[in-house]
N, C-alpha and C positions, 0 to 999 in steps of 0.2 A: 504494500500500500504506500510505498514511497515515504514512509515516516508519518503519514497522516493518521489521525485517530480514527477508529472505526470499530465496528462490532467484530468480536472474535468468536467463532463457533465453539460450543462445548465439545469435549471429546466423547466418543462413543455414543451411548444411548442417553446421555444426560440431557436435561432441559435447562437452559440458562434463563434466569429471571433478571431483568434490568428494571430499575426504578429510579425515579427522581421526583423532586418536589420543588415548588417555587412559592414564595410569599409575595402577595400583591403589595404595591407601594403604599397602600393605606395601612399596612401592618396588621390587618384584622382578618384577612382571608388568605387561604393557601390552597394550592392544587397539587395533586399527585398523579403521576402516570406510571403504569406498570405494563410490561410486555414480557411474555414467555415464548422462547423459541428453541427448537431442537437444533441439531447440527446442520440440518438442511436450510435453516434460516427462516422458514415460514412461521408466521405468528400462530401459536396454538392456544393462547389465552392472553387476555389483556384486561385492564381495568383503569378507570380514572375516578378520582374522588375530588370533591371540593369541600373544604372545611371552613367554618367561620370561628371567630374568637381565638384564632391562633395569633400569637404575638411575636414569637422568636423563630428564626430560620431553623434552629435545632428541633423545634416542635414539628415543623413541616417535614424535615428529613426523617424524624422518628416515625411519623405517620406513613411516609413513603416506604420505609423499611418494613413496617407492619403490613402495609398493603402488598409488598413484594412477598412477604412470608405467606400471606393468605392465598395469593395467586399460585405461588409455588406449591403449597400444600394441596391445593385443590386440582392441580394439573396432573 
């Protein structure tokens, strides 16, 4: 990939779960996105969440990790 960042496939029969979160500039709402993909790269599960009353970026990232765990467990 010429040094560019990108998705790396999991080895074997594993499913890779990626997640991320963002806090809106108002500091009171956050969103989370989760996607699960096997070595072939197609999406086999996904989720998105919107939260209110979140104040800190760490809270949003924690919710993203939780969402990733839920999607991973259910896949």
